[in-house]
C-alpha positions in Angstrom: 112.1 187.9 93.9 113.1 184.8 91.9 110.7 181.9 91.3 112.5 179.6 93.8 112.0 182.2 96.6 108.4 182.8 95.6 107.7 179.1 95.7 109.4 178.9 99.1 107.2 181.6 100.5 104.1 180.0 99.1 105.0 176.6 100.5 105.7 178.3 103.9 102.3 180.0 103.9 100.6 176.7 103.2 102.8 174.3 105.2 103.5 176.4 108.3 99.8 176.6 109.5 99.2 172.9 108.7 102.4 172.0 110.6 101.4 174.2 113.5 98.0 172.7 113.7 99.5 169.2 113.6 101.9 170.0 116.4 99.1 171.6 118.5 96.9 168.7 117.8 99.6 166.2 119.0 100.2 168.2 122.2 96.5 168.6 122.9 95.4 165.0 122.3 98.2 162.6 123.3 98.0 162.7 127.1 96.6 159.1 127.0 99.8 157.8 125.4 101.9 158.5 128.5 102.2 156.8 131.9 100.9 159.3 134.5 101.0 159.6 138.3 97.8 161.3 139.0 96.5 162.7 142.3 93.2 161.1 143.2 93.9 157.5 142.1 93.9 155.0 145.1 95.5 152.1 143.2 96.5 151.1 139.8 94.4 151.8 136.6 95.3 150.5 133.2 93.7 151.7 130.0 94.0 150.1 126.6 92.2 151.0 123.4 90.5 148.8 120.8 91.3 149.5 117.2 88.0 151.6 117.1 89.3 153.7 120.0 87.1 152.2 122.7 88.8 152.5 126.1 89.2 149.3 128.1 89.5 150.3 131.7 90.8 147.9 134.4 90.9 149.3 138.0 91.4 148.1 141.5 88.6 150.2 143.0 85.2 151.7 142.0 86.5 155.2 142.6 89.5 154.6 140.3 87.3 153.2 137.6 85.1 156.3 137.5 88.2 158.6 137.8 89.6 156.9 134.7 86.2 157.3 132.9 86.2 161.0 133.6 89.7 161.4 132.4 88.9 159.6 129.1 85.7 161.5 128.5 87.7 164.7 128.8 90.5 163.4 126.6 88.1 162.6 123.8 85.2 165.0 124.3 86.4 168.1 126.2 85.1 170.6 123.7 81.8 168.8 123.4 81.4 168.7 127.2 82.2 172.4 127.4 79.6 173.2 124.7 77.0 171.1 126.5 77.7 172.8 129.8 77.2 176.2 128.1 73.9 175.1 126.5 72.3 173.7 129.7 73.2 176.8 131.7 72.1 179.2 129.0 75.6 180.6 128.3 76.2 179.8 124.6 76.2 183.4 123.7 79.4 183.8 125.7 81.0 181.8 122.9 78.9 182.4 119.8 77.4 185.9 120.2 74.0 187.1 119.2 73.2 184.0 117.2 72.4 182.0 120.3 70.7 184.5 122.6 67.3 182.9 121.9 68.6 179.5 122.9 70.1 181.0 126.1 66.8 182.7 127.0 65.0 179.4 126.5 67.4 177.4 128.8 67.5 180.1 131.4 63.8 179.9 131.6 63.9 176.1 131.9 66.3 176.5 134.8 68.0 173.1 134.3 71.2 174.2 135.9 69.4 175.4 139.0 67.6 172.1 139.2 70.9 170.2 138.9 72.4 172.3 141.6 69.6 171.4 143.9 69.9 167.6 143.1 73.5 167.6 144.1 72.6 168.7 147.6 70.6 165.5 148.0 73.0 162.9 146.7 73.6 159.9 148.9 77.1 159.7 150.2 78.5 156.9 148.1 77.1 158.4 144.9 78.7 161.7 145.8 82.1 160.0 146.3 81.9 158.3 143.0 80.8 161.4 141.2 83.7 163.3 142.9 86.1 160.7 141.6 84.7 161.1 138.0 84.9 164.9 138.2 88.5 164.7 139.5 89.3 162.6 136.5 87.9 165.2 134.1 90.0 167.9 135.8 93.1 165.7 136.0 93.1 165.4 132.2 93.0 169.2 131.8 95.7 169.7 134.5 98.0 167.3 132.8 97.4 168.5 129.2 100.1 170.5 127.5 97.5 172.6 125.8 93.7 172.5 125.5 92.0 171.2 122.3 92.3 173.5 119.2 88.7 174.8 119.5 89.6 176.5 122.8 92.4 178.4 121.1 90.3 179.4 118.2 87.7 180.9 120.4 90.1 182.3 123.1 88.2 180.2 125.5 89.3 178.9 128.9 88.0 175.7 130.6 86.6 176.2 134.0 87.0 173.3 136.4 84.3 170.6 135.9 81.9 170.3 138.8 79.5 167.8 140.3 76.7 170.2 139.2 77.9 170.1 135.6 77.5 166.3 135.5 74.0 166.5 137.0 73.0 169.2 134.5 74.0 166.9 131.7 71.3 164.5 132.9 68.7 167.2 133.3 68.7 167.9 129.5 68.1 164.2 129.0 65.2 164.3 131.4 63.7 167.3 129.6 63.7 165.7 126.1 62.3 162.4 127.5 59.3 164.3 129.1 57.0 164.3 126.1 53.5 164.9 127.2 53.6 168.7 127.7 54.7 169.2 124.0 51.9 166.8 122.9 49.4 168.8 124.9 50.5 172.1 123.4 50.3 170.7 119.8 46.9 169.0 120.4 45.4 172.2 121.9 46.7 174.4 119.1 45.1 172.0 116.6 41.8 171.9 118.4 41.7 175.7 118.5 42.4 176.0 114.8 40.5 173.0 113.4 38.2 171.7 116.1 38.6 169.3 119.0 37.4 166.3 116.9 40.2 166.9 114.4 42.8 167.2 117.2 41.7 164.0 118.8 41.9 162.1 115.5 45.3 163.5 114.5 46.8 162.7 117.9 44.6 159.6 118.7 44.2 158.1 122.1 42.6 154.9 123.2 39.0 154.9 121.9 39.7 157.0 118.8 39.9 155.2 115.4 43.4 153.8 114.9 45.0 151.0 112.9 48.2 149.0 113.4 47.8 148.9 117.2 50.6 147.2 119.2 50.9 147.6 123.0 53.6 146.9 125.5 51.2 144.4 127.0 48.2 142.8 125.2 45.1 142.0 127.2 46.2 138.5 128.0 49.4 139.9 129.5 47.4 142.5 131.5 45.6 139.4 133.0 49.0 137.8 133.5 50.2 140.7 135.7 46.8 141.3 137.3 46.1 144.7 135.8 43.2 143.8 133.4 39.8 145.3 133.9 36.5 144.0 132.3 35.3 147.6 132.4 36.8 149.7 129.6 38.6 152.8 130.7 36.8 155.9 129.4 38.5 159.2 128.4 36.6 162.5 128.2 39.0 165.3 127.4 38.2 168.9 127.7 39.8 172.1 126.4 40.8 174.9 128.8 37.8 177.0 129.7 39.0 180.7 130.2 37.1 182.4 133.1 34.5 185.0 132.1 35.9 188.5 131.8 39.4 187.3 131.1 41.2 186.7 127.9 43.8 184.0 127.3 46.8 184.5 125.1 46.5 183.8 121.4 47.6 180.1 121.1 47.9 180.1 117.3 51.3 179.4 115.9 53.7 182.3 115.2 53.8 183.3 111.5 57.5 183.6 111.6 59.3 181.4 109.1 60.3 178.1 110.8 64.0 178.2 110.4 66.3 175.4 111.5 68.6 177.2 113.7 72.4 176.8 113.4 72.6 175.2 116.9 69.5 173.2 117.0 71.4 169.9 116.8 72.8 170.6 120.3 69.4 170.1 121.8 68.5 166.3 121.9 65.0 165.2 121.3 64.2 161.5 121.9 62.4 158.4 121.1 63.8 154.9 120.6 63.4 151.2 119.7 64.0 148.4 122.1 63.0 144.7 122.3 64.1 141.6 124.1 63.6 138.0 123.2 63.7 135.2 125.8 66.0 132.2 125.7 63.2 129.9 124.5 63.4 131.6 121.1 67.2 132.0 120.8 69.9 129.7 119.6 72.0 130.3 122.7 69.1 129.6 125.1 69.7 132.9 126.8 67.9 136.2 126.2 69.0 138.6 123.5 68.3 142.4 123.9 68.3 145.1 121.3 68.3 148.9 121.7 68.8 151.9 119.4 67.8 155.2 121.0 66.8 158.0 118.5 68.1 161.5 119.3 69.1 164.6 117.4 72.2 163.5 115.6 75.4 165.5 115.6 79.2 165.1 115.4 80.7 164.2 117.8 78.1 161.6 118.8 75.9 162.1 121.8 77.3 158.8 123.1 80.7 157.3 124.1 81.5 153.6 124.2 83.4 152.2 127.2 84.4 148.8 128.6 85.2 148.8 132.4 86.1 146.3 135.0 86.9 146.6 138.7 88.5 143.8 140.7 90.1 143.7 144.1 90.2 141.3 147.0 86.7 142.1 148.1 84.6 142.3 144.9 84.7 142.2 141.1 82.3 143.6 138.5 82.1 144.5 134.9 80.3 147.4 133.1 80.2 148.0 129.3 78.1 150.0 127.0 76.9 153.5 126.2 78.0 156.4 128.4 77.2 160.1 128.2 80.3 162.4 128.2 80.2 164.5 131.3 78.5 161.8 133.4 79.8 158.6 135.1 78.6 155.1 134.4 76.8 153.4 131.6 73.3 154.5 130.6 72.5 151.5 128.4 74.6 148.4 128.2 75.6 145.4 130.3 77.1 144.3 133.6 78.1 140.8 134.8 74.4 139.9 135.5 72.1 141.9 133.3 71.7 143.9 130.1 69.4 146.9 129.8 68.2 149.4 127.1 65.6 152.0 127.2 63.2 154.4 125.5 61.1 157.3 126.5 58.3 156.2 128.8 55.7 158.0 126.6 53.1 158.5 129.3 51.2 161.3 131.1 54.5 162.4 132.6 54.2 166.2 132.4 51.8 169.1 131.9 51.6 172.4 130.0 49.4 175.0 131.6 47.7 177.8 129.7 48.3 180.9 131.7 46.7 184.3 132.0 49.1 187.2 132.9 48.3 190.8 133.7 49.5 193.6 131.4 52.8 194.0 133.3 53.4 190.3 133.1 54.4 190.1 136.8 51.1 188.4 138.1 49.2 185.4 136.9 45.5 184.6 137.5 44.9 181.7 139.9 42.0 180.7 142.0 40.1 183.9 141.5 42.9 186.3 142.3 46.1 187.7 140.9 49.2 186.0 142.2 52.7 187.5 142.0 55.1 185.6 139.8 58.6 184.7 141.1 60.8 186.9 138.8 64.6 186.8 138.6 66.7 188.9 136.3 69.3 186.9 134.4 72.3 188.6 132.7 73.2 187.0 129.4 76.7 187.9 128.4 77.1 188.2 124.6 80.4 187.8 122.9 81.0 191.0 120.8 77.9 192.6 122.1 76.3 194.2 125.2 75.0 192.2 128.1 71.3 191.3 127.9 69.1 191.5 130.9 66.3 188.9 130.8 63.5 188.2 133.2 62.8 184.6 134.1 59.3 184.1 135.4 58.1 181.2 137.5 54.7 180.2 138.9 53.8 177.5 141.4 53.3 175.2 138.3 56.8 175.8 137.1 58.7 178.1 134.7 56.5 180.4 132.6 57.2 180.9 128.9 55.9 184.1 127.4 56.9 186.0 124.2 59.5 183.3 123.5 61.9 183.3 120.6 61.5 181.1 117.6 63.9 178.5 119.0 61.5 177.7 121.8 58.6 177.3 119.3 60.6 175.0 117.1 61.7 172.8 120.0 58.7 172.5 122.2 55.7 173.9 120.2 55.4 177.0 122.4 54.2 179.8 120.1 55.6 183.3 120.2 52.3 184.8 121.3 51.5 182.1 123.9 51.9 182.0 127.7 52.6 178.6 129.0 53.8 177.2 132.4 55.4 173.7 132.5 55.2 171.1 135.2 57.9 168.5 134.7 59.2 166.1 137.3 62.8 167.1 136.6 62.4 170.0 139.1 62.0 167.7 142.1 64.8 168.2 144.6 65.8 164.5 144.9 66.7 162.6 141.7 67.9 159.0 141.8 69.4 159.0 138.3 73.0 159.3 139.4 72.4 156.7 142.1 71.2 154.3 139.5 74.2 154.9 137.2 76.6 154.2 140.0 74.8 151.3 141.6 73.9 149.3 138.5 77.5 148.1 138.2 77.2 145.9 141.3 73.8 144.3 140.6 74.0 140.5 140.7 70.5 139.2 141.2 67.0 139.7 139.7 65.7 141.0 143.0 68.6 143.5 143.3 67.8 144.8 139.7 64.1 145.2 140.5 64.9 147.1 143.7 67.3 149.4 141.8 64.6 150.2 139.2 62.2 151.3 141.9 64.5 154.3 142.7 62.6 157.6 142.1 64.1 159.3 139.1 62.9 162.5 137.7 61.7 161.3 134.3 59.5 158.5 133.1 61.7 156.0 131.4 60.9 152.6 129.8 63.6 150.1 130.6 64.0 146.8 128.7 65.8 144.1 130.7 67.6 140.7 130.1 69.5 138.6 132.7 71.9 135.7 132.6 69.4 133.5 134.5 66.8 133.9 131.7 64.6 136.7 132.9 63.3 139.4 130.6 61.3 142.5 131.5 59.8 145.8 130.4 59.5 148.4 133.2 58.1 151.9 133.4 60.0 153.8 136.0 60.4 157.3 137.3 58.1 160.0 138.6 54.7 160.5 137.0 52.0 162.7 138.6 48.9 161.1 140.1 45.8 162.3 138.3 42.1 162.1 139.2 41.3 161.3 135.5 43.8 160.4 132.7 41.6 162.7 130.5 43.4 165.6 132.2 46.6 164.8 130.3 45.2 165.2 126.8 44.9 168.9 126.3 46.6 171.8 128.1 45.6 172.3 131.7 44.0 175.4 133.2 46.7 177.3 134.9 44.1 179.3 136.9 42.3 176.3 138.3 43.5 174.7 141.6 41.8 171.4 140.6 44.5 171.0 137.9 47.5 171.3 140.3 49.9 168.5 141.0 48.6 168.1 144.5 48.6 164.3 144.9 52.2 163.4 144.5 53.5 160.8 142.1 52.5 157.3 141.2 53.9 154.4 143.2 56.4 152.3 141.4 54.1 149.2 141.5 51.3 151.3 139.8 53.5 151.7 136.7 53.3 149.4 133.7 55.7 146.5 134.2 55.9 143.0 133.0 58.5 140.2 133.5 58.8 136.9 131.6 55.6 137.0 129.5 54.4 133.6 128.1 54.9 134.7 124.5 58.6 135.1 125.2 59.4 138.6 124.0 58.7 142.2 124.7 58.7 145.3 122.4 58.9 149.0 123.4 59.1 151.5 120.5 57.4 154.5 122.1 54.1 152.6 121.7 51.2 152.7 124.1 51.5 150.6 127.2 48.1 148.8 127.1 44.5 148.8 125.8 41.6 150.5 127.4 41.2 147.4 129.6 44.1 148.6 131.7 43.0 148.9 135.3 44.4 152.4 135.8 44.5 153.9 132.3 48.3 154.6 132.5 49.7 155.6 129.1 46.3 155.5 127.3 46.5 159.2 126.1 49.6 158.7 124.0 49.3 158.4 120.2 50.2 154.9 118.8 53.7 154.6 117.2 53.9 152.0 114.4 57.5 150.9 114.7 56.4 148.5 117.5 54.0 146.9 115.1 56.7 146.2 112.5 59.1 144.9 115.1 56.4 142.5 116.4 55.6 141.3 112.9 59.2 140.4 112.2 59.7 138.7 115.6 56.5 136.7 115.2 57.3 135.7 111.6 60.4 133.9 112.8 58.8 132.4 115.8 55.9 131.0 113.8 58.4 129.4 111.4 59.9 127.6 114.4 63.3 129.4 113.9 65.6 130.6 116.6 67.3 133.9 116.9 71.0 134.7 117.2 72.3 138.2 117.8 72.8 138.8 114.0 69.1 138.0 113.4 68.1 140.5 116.1 70.4 143.2 114.6 68.8 142.8 111.2 65.5 144.2 112.7 67.3 147.5 113.3 68.0 147.7 109.6 64.4 147.2 108.4 63.1 150.0 106.1 59.5 148.9 105.5 57.0 151.7 106.2 53.8 149.9 107.2 51.8 153.1 107.3 52.8 153.8 103.7 52.0 150.1 102.9 48.4 150.8 104.1 47.9 154.2 102.6 49.6 154.2 99.2 46.8 152.4 97.4 44.2 154.9 98.7 46.4 157.8 97.5 46.6 156.2 94.1 42.8 155.7 94.1 42.1 159.4 94.8 44.3 160.4 91.8 42.8 157.9 89.4 39.3 158.9 90.4 39.7 162.7 90.2 42.4 163.3 87.5 39.8 163.6 84.7 37.3 165.5 86.7 39.6 168.2 88.2 42.1 168.4 85.4 39.9 168.0 82.4 41.8 168.8 79.2 45.2 169.0 81.0 47.1 166.1 79.5 50.4 166.8 81.2 48.9 166.9 84.7 46.8 163.8 84.0 49.9 162.0 82.8 51.7 162.8 86.1 48.8 161.5 88.1 48.7 158.3 86.1 52.5 157.8 86.6 52.4 158.7 90.3 49.6 156.1 90.9 51.5 153.5 89.0 54.7 154.2 91.0 52.8 154.0 94.4 50.9 150.8 93.4 54.1 149.0 92.3 56.2 150.2 95.3 56.7 147.6 98.0 56.7 150.3 100.8 60.4 149.7 101.4 62.1 153.1 102.0 65.6 152.1 100.7 68.1 154.6 99.5 67.7 153.5 95.8 63.8 153.5 95.9 61.8 155.6 93.4 58.6 154.9 95.3 60.2 156.0 98.6 61.3 159.3 97.0 57.9 160.1 95.6 55.9 159.0 98.6 58.1 160.7 101.3 58.4 164.0 99.4 54.7 164.1 98.8 53.9 163.0 102.4 56.0 165.8 103.8 54.7 168.5 101.5 51.1 167.4 101.9 51.1 167.4 105.7 52.9 170.7 105.8 50.1 172.2 103.6 47.2 170.7 105.4 48.3 171.4 108.9 50.9 174.1 108.8 50.1 175.4 112.3 51.4 172.1 113.8 53.7 170.8 111.2 57.3 171.6 112.2 60.5 169.8 112.6 59.6 168.5 116.1 58.3 165.4 114.2 57.0 163.4 117.1 53.8 165.6 117.0 52.8 164.8 113.4 53.7 161.4 112.2 50.8 159.8 114.0 48.7 161.8 111.5 48.5 158.8 109.3 45.8 157.3 111.5 43.7 160.3 110.6 44.4 160.0 106.8 43.6 156.3 106.6 39.9 156.9 106.6 40.1 160.3 104.9 41.7 159.1 101.7 39.1 156.4 101.3 36.4 159.1 101.7 38.0 161.4 99.2 38.1 158.8 96.5 34.3 158.5 97.0 33.8 162.3 97.2 32.9 162.1 100.9 34.8 165.0 102.3 34.3 165.3 106.1 36.7 168.2 106.6 36.5 170.3 103.4 37.2 173.6 105.2 40.6 172.5 106.3 41.5 171.6 102.7 40.1 174.9 101.4 42.2 176.8 103.9 45.3 174.9 102.7 44.4 176.0 99.2 44.5 179.6 100.3 40.8 179.8 101.0 39.6 178.9 97.5 36.1 177.5 97.7 35.9 174.1 96.0 33.5 171.2 96.5 36.5 168.9 95.8 39.1 170.8 97.9 40.6 167.7 99.5 41.3 165.6 96.4 42.6 168.9 94.8 45.0 169.4 97.7 46.3 165.9 97.5 46.9 166.2 93.7 48.3 169.7 93.7 50.9 168.4 96.2 51.7 165.5 93.9 52.4 168.0 91.1 54.7 169.9 93.4 56.4 166.6 94.3 57.1 165.7 90.6 58.3 169.3 89.9 60.7 169.2 92.9 62.1 165.8 92.0 62.6 166.8 88.4 64.4 170.0 89.2 66.5 168.4 91.9 67.4 165.1 90.3 66.6 165.4 86.6 65.3 162.3 84.8 63.1 159.9 86.7 65.7 157.1 86.6 67.7 159.4 89.0 64.8 159.8 91.5 66.2 157.8 94.4 65.3 158.5 98.0 68.9 158.5 99.2 69.8 161.3 96.8 67.6 163.8 98.6 67.4 162.3 102.1 70.6 162.1 104.0 72.0 161.9 107.6 73.2 165.4 108.5 75.8 165.4 111.2 76.3 169.0 112.3 79.3 170.2 114.3 79.1 173.2 116.7 80.1 175.6 115.5 82.1 174.7 112.5 79.3 173.4 110.3 78.4 177.0 109.8 81.8 178.2 108.9 84.3 177.8 105.9 85.7 174.9 108.0 82.6 172.8 107.4 84.5 170.6 104.9 86.7 169.4 107.8 84.1 168.9 110.6 80.7 168.2 109.0 79.6 164.8 107.8 76.6 163.5 105.8 75.6 160.2 104.3 72.7 159.0 102.2 69.7 157.8 104.3 67.0 155.2 103.8 64.0 154.9 106.1 61.8 157.6 107.6 60.3 158.3 111.0 58.0 155.2 110.9 60.6 152.6 110.0 62.7 150.6 112.4 65.7 152.0 110.6 64.6 155.4 111.8 65.6 158.5 109.9 63.0 161.3 110.5 62.4 163.5 107.5 63.1 167.2 108.2 62.1 169.5 105.4 63.8 172.9 105.0 64.1 174.7 101.7 65.1 172.3 99.1 66.3 169.6 101.5 64.6 166.5 103.0 67.5 165.7 105.4 67.6 163.7 108.6 68.8 165.1 111.9 67.0 162.7 114.1 68.0 159.0 114.1 69.7 156.2 116.1 72.7 157.6 117.9 73.9 154.2 118.8 72.9 150.6 118.3 73.5 147.6 120.4 72.6 143.9 120.7 73.6 141.7 123.6 73.3 138.0 124.0 73.2 137.0 127.7 75.0 133.8 126.9 78.2 135.5 128.0 79.4 139.0 129.0 81.6 139.2 125.9 78.7 138.8 123.5 77.9 142.5 123.3 77.9 144.3 120.0 77.7 148.0 119.5 78.1 151.0 117.2 77.8 154.7 117.8 76.9 157.0 114.9 80.2 158.9 114.3 83.3 158.1 116.5 84.7 158.2 120.0 86.7 161.4 119.5 85.6 165.0 118.9 89.0 165.7 117.3 88.5 166.1 113.5 92.1 165.1 113.0 91.7 161.8 114.8 91.0 158.6 112.9 88.3 158.0 115.6 86.4 161.1 114.7 84.2 159.3 112.2 85.4 155.7 111.9 82.0 154.3 113.1 80.0 156.4 110.6 79.8 153.8 107.8 79.5 150.8 110.2 76.6 152.5 111.9 74.9 153.5 108.6 75.1 149.8 107.4 74.0 148.4 110.8 77.3 146.4 111.1 77.7 146.1 114.9 81.1 145.2 116.4 82.2 143.7 119.7 82.9 146.1 122.5 84.4 144.0 125.2 87.8 142.3 125.3 87.7 138.7 124.0 84.3 139.2 122.4 83.1 136.7 119.9 83.0 138.4 116.5 
């Protein structure tokens, strides 16, 4: 064969697959470029796209608007919607084989799909009609596609018709990850069993326990303003579960299995968020400005999808723009013609974990002095390339029962392998107003209508931040939260055998929730912080650890107000980019003091080690506590902080970071004591040092970890001039499943990251192996000025499309990273 023919064959081998993929890609993704006559549309719908790929929908009826939204979600996110549906229903193994069996077992046990199926039976008629229109839009896209997206071909996968139940199930997973208290109870209880109740209460502090940097939704003056202030301080007296005599509870200690970040962990969102609103008296426009950036497990494609919609006919007109969830109609966070809204997790006593006692056969549980039969159903998990797996799902009157769970469940929710836990979460209630809210918010035009809408019973506690065109601002806790005799009940795991711990009193009334409108100070901040002080009349939210991002946001807002300066939307967006760690600012001097005090005593004659401690102390003392990508101090502090907490409390330190970054309250006093050789918890430090007895175990642990930090940074980055935080900390955008294949180069994305879990520019530090990456951060950012509908500025973290060949796959990535928000609506002011 001559060279010309050889070259021809080689070119054919390379070009033909690329050309084939290109043709397939064009056929699969270009439905939106054609004029279509679609069954299900009542009138005309036009769709245009911004240069960033944001769809601009104009419809003549509400049904047509949601039909178009469903069509566009499918066009840009069909594979992602398909994966999400498999996840929630516990069917990932049908696609990915044995690798996801543990995830499927976990979600079969949660029973989210069954809960969604039940909710659909109780939809109000108009909501059902709109949801049916949305679902019809999804299926119309598939019916009018030449071929399905490439991923379906690669996995020989078909697409089953989208259903009402699929959309409801997508909201169920959101309700699960926003129900935070049960995970906190599990982690607190484990810590108490391993280290003592006093340690657990200080690591996860509640009102009355020593804390610093406190910032509430409402200060005491605002409690008086809304009539919920009490002169009498609310008292909490928490108690650990008391196992009945003659019975033995399961071992609650953490599994000794290696904590591995599973390949598909990025599919399961975990949430917290930042949000604040500033009234018109502090803004240049004279109208409120609202900011929101929810923090979830990040992935590519994004969890979110931007959309700008408008409906107009002879009878009515409304607008709706913002952040939507592919698979569900409407806008979760955004703006209509009257109001703008954002949200965070309600962070309250919203759910419970029950310690359970089962018999040897695991088909009965002990309750009220007798053995009660569990409700057991056998699930069949189909495994691609393997045999079907029969799996028993157990359920008690409290809720689903987790026993002998796989490592995935432990990583996600703190449930240990050798632990038996039942969960009570409001998401299992038959009626759920979430879909009603998403459909109805489009037509809200007055303050009273908005307040009436927020009172709808939804099956999760949510904190909604509100701004309106007529100069109202608000912060509202909404959703179902169980009534408790005593808020102390919410701190540790409940006794699953004790009827007194049942949810027998229903749910709190809407007016009993924390809510405030138009406070005299002219702004409100909700960053997963506690609702109020112990002078709250009902104690709602007092058991939740304090989150410091709210303190930093309040500092920045107050600084500008005290200077007499007014905010515009760009000023508000700058807060989202702030990287100052105010906990580190408080602690770094004490850490340096411990090293300077003990380096000569504990490392006598060891010049190299003493030199490292001298340099480390110097770096921390000079560092301004800004966690920017190019910061040496941020690299040293964050690596040390991560390694140190992992060593000291390995039984609770895992990648579900919400349950450990409040630890800094605990260390504030401890570091000062260690510098003075006052060690209150020496045994914990000895255990972390593999049981070696030492009168100075705690300073030794701190300093040994600093040696490991310097060793890691030197091996990873070389000379100290290269020790920069952004070189080891990066946003890690995984794709399912191609981030774990040779095609990673095409689908996966990563960028250097500043910040950490405690900064407003939130980028939680996840430590695995040699990496300190971030997989939990802001999935979108937005700022809206109520001066006009068009003043709405957004980014999402990756792009609108799940097609790696599209220019809209990752075109938001750098904008989002740099906090450069762009207009979403037509005719927006840039």
